[in-house]
C-alpha positions as CSV (number, residue, x, y, z in Angstrom):
1,M,-16.3,-60.4,30.7
2,E,-15.7,-56.4,29.9
3,V,-14.0,-55.5,27.6
4,K,-12.8,-52.3,28.5
5,P,-11.7,-50.1,25.1
6,N,-8.1,-49.0,24.9
7,L,-8.1,-45.4,23.9
8,N,-4.2,-44.6,23.2
9,W,-5.5,-44.1,20.0
10,L,-7.9,-41.2,20.8
11,E,-5.1,-39.9,23.5
12,K,-2.4,-40.2,20.6
13,K,-4.7,-38.3,18.1
14,L,-6.0,-35.2,20.4
15,E,-1.7,-35.3,21.0
16,L,-1.1,-34.5,16.9
17,L,-3.8,-32.4,16.9
18,Q,-2.6,-30.3,20.3
19,S,0.4,-29.8,18.6
20,F,-1.2,-28.5,15.6
21,D,-0.7,-24.6,17.0
22,G,-2.1,-21.8,14.9
23,S,-0.1,-19.6,16.4
24,L,3.6,-17.9,15.6
25,L,6.4,-16.5,17.7
26,G,5.4,-14.3,20.0
27,Y,1.5,-14.0,17.9
28,V,-1.0,-12.4,19.7
29,N,-3.8,-13.6,17.8
30,S,-7.0,-12.4,20.3
31,S,-9.2,-9.8,21.9
32,T,-8.2,-11.7,25.0
33,G,-4.2,-10.5,24.1
34,V,-5.4,-7.0,23.0
35,T,-6.8,-7.0,26.7
36,Q,-3.6,-8.4,28.4
37,L,-1.2,-6.2,27.1
38,A,-3.4,-3.0,27.4
39,S,-3.5,-4.1,30.9
40,K,0.6,-4.7,31.5
41,L,1.1,-0.8,28.9
42,G,-1.8,0.8,31.3
43,I,-3.5,1.7,28.6
44,C,-7.0,1.4,27.0
45,S,-7.5,-1.6,24.7
46,S,-8.5,1.2,22.0
47,Q,-4.8,1.9,22.1
48,I,-3.5,-1.1,20.6
49,L,-2.6,-1.0,17.1
50,K,-3.6,-4.8,15.7
51,L,-2.0,-4.8,12.2
52,D,-0.7,-8.7,12.4
53,A,-3.8,-9.8,11.1
54,N,-3.9,-8.9,7.4
55,E,-7.4,-7.4,8.0
56,N,-9.0,-4.9,6.2
57,F,-9.1,-1.0,8.3
58,F,-10.6,0.7,5.1
59,V,-14.2,-1.2,4.2
60,D,-17.0,1.2,5.7
61,S,-18.6,-1.6,8.6
62,S,-21.1,0.9,8.4
63,F,-21.7,0.4,4.6
64,L,-21.3,-3.5,4.7
65,K,-24.1,-3.3,8.2
66,G,-26.4,-1.8,6.2
67,V,-26.4,-4.2,3.4
68,F,-26.5,-6.1,5.8
69,L,-29.6,-4.8,7.7
70,E,-31.8,-4.5,3.9
71,V,-30.6,-7.7,2.8
72,I,-31.6,-10.5,6.6
73,K,-34.8,-8.0,6.3
74,N,-35.8,-9.8,2.6
75,V,-34.6,-13.5,3.3
76,D,-37.7,-15.8,5.3
77,L,-35.2,-17.2,6.6
78,R,-38.1,-20.5,7.3
79,F,-37.3,-21.8,4.1
80,Y,-34.3,-22.8,1.6
81,D,-33.8,-20.6,-1.7
82,S,-33.0,-22.6,-4.5
83,N,-32.1,-19.7,-6.7
84,A,-30.0,-18.0,-4.1
85,M,-26.7,-20.5,-4.3
86,V,-27.4,-20.2,-8.8
87,E,-28.3,-16.1,-8.8
88,L,-24.4,-16.4,-6.2
89,K,-23.1,-18.5,-9.0
90,T,-24.1,-16.7,-11.5
91,A,-22.6,-13.1,-9.8
92,L,-19.8,-14.8,-8.4
93,G,-18.6,-15.5,-11.8
94,K,-19.3,-12.2,-13.5
95,Y,-17.0,-10.6,-11.3
96,V,-14.4,-13.2,-12.2
97,G,-14.9,-13.2,-15.6
98,V,-15.5,-16.9,-15.8
99,P,-19.0,-19.3,-16.7
100,S,-21.4,-19.3,-13.3
101,E,-20.4,-23.5,-14.1
102,C,-16.7,-23.0,-13.2
103,V,-17.5,-21.4,-9.7
104,V,-17.6,-23.3,-6.0
105,A,-19.3,-21.4,-3.1
106,C,-17.5,-22.5,0.5
107,S,-18.1,-21.1,4.5
108,G,-15.0,-19.7,3.7
109,S,-11.6,-20.6,1.7
110,E,-9.6,-22.4,5.1
111,Q,-12.7,-24.9,4.8
112,L,-12.6,-24.9,0.8
113,I,-8.2,-25.8,0.3
114,D,-9.0,-28.2,3.3
115,F,-12.4,-29.9,1.9
116,I,-10.2,-30.3,-1.1
117,I,-7.0,-31.8,0.3
118,Q,-9.2,-34.5,2.0
119,L,-10.1,-35.0,-1.6
120,F,-7.2,-35.7,-2.9
121,L,-5.0,-36.7,-0.2
122,E,-4.8,-40.0,1.5
123,K,-2.5,-41.8,3.6
124,G,1.0,-41.8,2.3
125,D,0.1,-39.4,-0.8
126,E,2.3,-36.1,-0.9
127,A,1.6,-32.9,-1.8
128,I,4.5,-29.4,-2.3
129,S,4.5,-25.8,-1.6
130,I,6.4,-23.9,-2.7
131,S,8.7,-21.5,0.7
132,P,7.8,-20.4,2.5
133,S,4.3,-20.1,2.0
134,F,1.1,-19.8,4.2
135,F,1.8,-22.7,7.5
136,M,-2.0,-23.7,7.1
137,Y,-1.2,-26.2,4.0
138,K,1.7,-28.1,6.1
139,K,-1.0,-28.9,9.0
140,R,-3.7,-29.6,7.2
141,V,-2.4,-32.1,4.6
142,E,-0.5,-33.6,7.3
143,L,-3.7,-34.2,9.3
144,S,-4.4,-36.4,6.0
145,G,-1.8,-38.8,6.4
146,A,0.7,-37.2,3.9
147,K,3.4,-35.5,3.7
148,L,4.4,-32.1,2.3
149,V,7.7,-31.4,0.7
150,S,8.6,-28.1,0.5
151,V,10.8,-26.1,-2.7
152,P,12.1,-22.5,-1.7
153,L,11.3,-20.1,-3.9
154,R,14.1,-18.7,-6.2
155,D,16.3,-15.4,-4.7
156,D,14.6,-12.8,-6.7
157,L,11.0,-14.9,-5.1
158,S,10.0,-16.6,-8.5
159,I,9.4,-20.5,-8.9
160,D,11.9,-22.0,-9.8
161,V,9.5,-24.2,-11.7
162,D,12.3,-26.7,-12.5
163,D,12.9,-28.2,-9.2
164,V,9.2,-28.4,-8.4
165,L,9.1,-30.3,-11.3
166,K,11.8,-32.7,-10.1
167,K,10.2,-33.5,-7.2
168,V,6.9,-34.9,-7.9
169,T,6.2,-38.4,-8.0
170,N,3.2,-40.6,-8.3
171,K,2.8,-39.8,-5.0
172,T,1.3,-36.3,-5.7
173,K,-1.3,-35.3,-5.6
174,L,-1.5,-31.6,-4.8
175,I,0.7,-28.2,-5.6
176,F,-0.1,-25.0,-3.2
177,V,0.7,-21.7,-5.0
178,C,-0.4,-19.0,-2.9
179,S,-0.5,-15.7,-5.3
180,P,-0.2,-13.4,-4.2
181,N,2.1,-14.9,-1.8
182,N,2.1,-14.6,2.1
183,P,4.2,-13.5,3.2
184,T,6.1,-12.8,0.3
185,G,3.5,-10.8,-1.2
186,N,4.6,-11.0,-4.4
187,Q,1.9,-12.2,-7.5
188,F,3.2,-14.7,-9.9
189,D,3.6,-15.5,-13.9
190,W,0.5,-17.9,-14.8
191,A,3.4,-19.2,-17.2
192,A,4.7,-21.0,-14.2
193,I,1.4,-21.9,-13.3
194,E,0.8,-23.7,-16.1
195,A,4.0,-25.0,-16.6
196,L,3.2,-27.0,-13.1
197,A,-0.2,-27.9,-14.8
198,N,1.2,-29.3,-17.9
199,A,4.3,-30.8,-17.2
200,S,2.3,-33.1,-13.8
201,S,-0.2,-35.0,-12.9
202,A,-1.3,-33.2,-9.7
203,V,-4.1,-30.4,-9.2
204,V,-2.7,-27.1,-9.0
205,L,-4.1,-25.4,-6.2
206,V,-3.6,-21.3,-6.7
207,D,-4.7,-19.2,-3.8
208,E,-5.8,-15.6,-4.3
209,A,-6.9,-14.4,-0.7
210,Y,-5.2,-11.5,-1.9
211,V,-5.5,-11.2,-5.3
212,E,-8.0,-8.1,-5.6
213,F,-4.6,-6.2,-4.6
214,G,-2.2,-7.6,-6.9
215,T,-2.5,-6.4,-10.7
216,Y,-4.1,-9.9,-11.8
217,S,-6.1,-12.9,-11.6
218,V,-5.8,-16.7,-12.8
219,C,-9.7,-17.5,-13.3
220,P,-10.1,-17.0,-16.3
221,L,-7.2,-19.2,-17.6
222,A,-6.9,-21.6,-15.1
223,I,-10.4,-22.6,-16.1
224,N,-9.3,-23.9,-19.3
225,K,-7.1,-26.5,-17.3
226,K,-8.9,-29.3,-16.2
227,N,-5.6,-29.8,-13.1
228,I,-6.3,-26.6,-11.8
229,V,-8.5,-24.9,-8.7
230,V,-8.0,-20.6,-7.7
231,V,-9.5,-20.5,-4.5
232,R,-10.8,-17.1,-3.7
233,T,-11.9,-15.3,-0.2
234,F,-13.8,-12.0,0.6
235,S,-12.2,-11.9,4.3
236,K,-9.6,-9.5,2.4
237,A,-11.0,-7.1,0.6
238,F,-14.2,-7.5,0.8
239,G,-13.4,-6.8,4.9
240,L,-15.4,-9.2,5.8
241,A,-13.2,-11.9,7.7
242,G,-16.0,-12.1,10.9
243,L,-18.0,-13.9,7.9
244,R,-16.6,-17.1,6.4
245,F,-17.3,-16.3,2.6
246,G,-14.5,-18.8,0.4
247,Y,-15.4,-19.9,-3.2
248,A,-12.7,-21.3,-6.2
249,T,-13.4,-21.3,-10.3
250,A,-12.1,-24.5,-11.9
251,H,-13.0,-26.5,-14.8
252,K,-16.7,-26.9,-15.1
253,D,-16.4,-30.4,-14.8
254,F,-13.6,-29.5,-11.7
255,A,-16.1,-27.5,-10.3
256,S,-19.2,-29.5,-10.5
257,V,-17.6,-32.0,-8.0
258,L,-17.0,-29.7,-5.8
259,S,-20.6,-28.8,-5.9
260,E,-22.1,-31.7,-5.2
261,T,-19.6,-33.2,-2.7
262,L,-20.7,-29.3,-1.4
263,P,-24.0,-28.8,-2.1
264,Y,-25.1,-27.2,1.8
265,T,-22.3,-25.0,2.8
266,V,-23.4,-21.1,2.2
267,S,-26.2,-19.8,4.3
268,T,-29.5,-18.1,2.2
269,L,-28.4,-15.7,3.9
270,T,-24.5,-15.1,3.3
271,A,-25.2,-15.8,-0.4
272,R,-27.6,-12.7,-0.5
273,Y,-26.1,-10.7,1.2
274,V,-22.6,-11.5,-1.4
275,Q,-24.4,-11.3,-4.0
276,R,-26.0,-7.5,-3.0
277,L,-22.4,-6.9,-2.2
278,L,-21.0,-7.3,-4.9
279,D,-24.3,-5.2,-7.0
280,N,-21.9,-2.9,-5.2
281,I,-18.7,-3.8,-6.4
282,E,-17.3,-0.2,-7.4
283,V,-17.8,0.6,-3.4
284,V,-15.5,-2.6,-3.0
285,Q,-13.0,-1.5,-5.8
286,R,-12.8,2.0,-3.9
287,W,-11.6,0.2,-0.5
288,T,-9.2,-1.8,-2.6
289,N,-7.8,1.8,-4.4
290,L,-7.2,3.3,-1.1
291,V,-4.9,-0.3,0.2
292,N,-2.9,-0.1,-2.4
293,T,-2.3,3.7,-2.8
294,E,-1.7,4.0,1.3
295,R,0.4,0.4,0.6
296,E,2.9,2.4,-1.9
297,R,3.7,5.4,0.8
298,L,4.0,2.8,3.5
299,L,7.0,0.6,1.1
300,S,8.2,4.8,0.3
301,K,9.0,5.8,3.7
302,L,10.0,1.9,5.5
303,R,12.5,2.2,2.1
304,V,14.3,5.3,3.4
305,I,14.8,3.5,7.6
306,N,17.7,3.0,7.9
307,G,17.8,-0.9,9.4
308,I,15.5,-2.1,6.8
309,K,15.3,-3.9,4.1
310,V,11.5,-4.7,2.4
311,L,9.9,-6.9,0.3
312,D,8.1,-5.1,-2.3
313,S,3.8,-6.6,-2.0
314,K,0.8,-6.7,-4.2
315,A,-1.2,-8.2,-1.2
316,N,-3.0,-6.0,1.7
317,F,0.6,-5.8,4.2
318,V,4.0,-5.2,4.3
319,T,7.4,-7.9,4.9
320,F,10.1,-6.4,6.0
321,K,13.8,-7.4,7.8
322,T,15.6,-5.7,10.5
323,N,19.4,-5.4,11.3
324,K,18.2,-5.1,14.4
325,N,17.2,-9.3,16.1
326,T,13.1,-9.5,14.9
327,E,12.1,-10.6,17.9
328,E,13.8,-8.0,19.6
329,V,11.5,-5.0,17.2
330,Y,8.9,-7.3,17.8
331,R,9.0,-6.8,21.6
332,E,10.0,-2.9,21.7
333,L,6.7,-2.5,19.4
334,L,4.4,-4.4,22.5
335,D,5.6,-1.6,24.4
336,K,4.9,0.7,22.5
337,G,1.2,-1.1,21.8
338,I,1.7,-1.4,18.5
339,I,1.2,-5.7,17.7
340,I,2.3,-6.7,14.1
341,K,3.4,-10.8,12.6
342,N,7.0,-11.8,14.1
343,L,7.3,-14.3,11.2
344,G,10.3,-15.8,12.8
345,E,13.1,-17.0,10.8
346,L,11.9,-18.0,7.3
347,P,13.5,-20.0,3.6
348,V,15.4,-17.8,0.9
349,I,14.5,-14.3,3.4
350,G,15.6,-15.6,6.4
351,H,13.9,-13.3,10.1
352,C,11.3,-11.5,9.1
353,L,8.2,-9.0,10.1
354,R,5.4,-8.9,8.5
355,V,2.8,-5.3,9.5
356,T,-0.5,-4.9,8.1
357,I,-1.3,-1.8,5.4
358,G,-3.8,0.3,8.6
359,L,-5.3,3.6,8.0
360,P,-3.7,7.1,7.4
361,N,-2.4,7.5,11.1
362,M,-2.4,4.1,12.0
363,N,0.7,3.5,9.7
364,D,2.3,6.7,10.4
365,R,2.0,5.7,14.5
366,F,4.2,2.3,13.2
367,L,6.9,4.1,11.0
368,K,7.7,7.2,14.2
369,A,7.6,3.7,16.4
370,M,10.4,1.5,13.9
371,P,13.7,4.8,13.6
372,E,12.7,4.6,17.8
373,I,13.2,0.8,17.6
374,L,16.2,0.3,15.4
375,V,18.7,3.6,16.5
């Protein structure tokens, strides 16, 4: 007798996956969206100002391409290069101030976060995240069959350590701390992160995607704790959003396990390329300094515009509130060919908008538009 397979489980799974839409309110997140907006406004795509993805406009693209061409000439893609990863970890360790055995490399920090979730969370487990924070944590945790418990930041946007620890149970396996935090832009003290690690058996995952724009990193301190892992990326400060390279630092025992379970995620070409950029770290630091200088200018200009309340930032973006409905502000900016991020209503900070730090002429255009919209 022929048995007809029941694919109800697959349909339910696909329905669940489909519900995890990466977009938020009114988010134009593709070259197609830019093209459509330009067509609607009757202008060229190049005239659209896209300040919604926290990309680094200060990076010299010709420099990146030049380094890439230099590297690819010396890499034979037919063969494995057993030394590439060893030398990459050494270079990364030197960069962040930790031993190479405490470094794990991967193809993107989000993949690394996702992998850590897969390793430590099972169905019925729980993870904790500060709130508001990076939306991807919730999606990935729930896809693993676990539950994400959100703990609001204090009114001053600091971590309420006592409140987080009250939510810790024997089911809690992960605690997420994004620092500098997306979307609030502030950095958290090492004392708060250490307190979470000391008072719980959960793995504290510190996401330092924007740390180069901040004032310090917890990497050198975190490697002394067996239950802290710090995840970082080259997509922001290094301007490699299109390459996808990320890495983590952790206690050597933790890092060893991660490295063994993620052995082949970085190509020889990427490893050599990243290593070569680290050889030119002073160039990258120059870009970062330019971003930070322009961020301070943008912050000061926004603060004097009536109807805007600005959150301080240690990242390459600025989050702000407006007296006018944020959806209306977002739409009116679109009508002017300016795309920023509409964050919607968030815990603690309410309805907010977020703008990437652009080049001075980009920011001037955005700054000129804001008073016209808020009148």
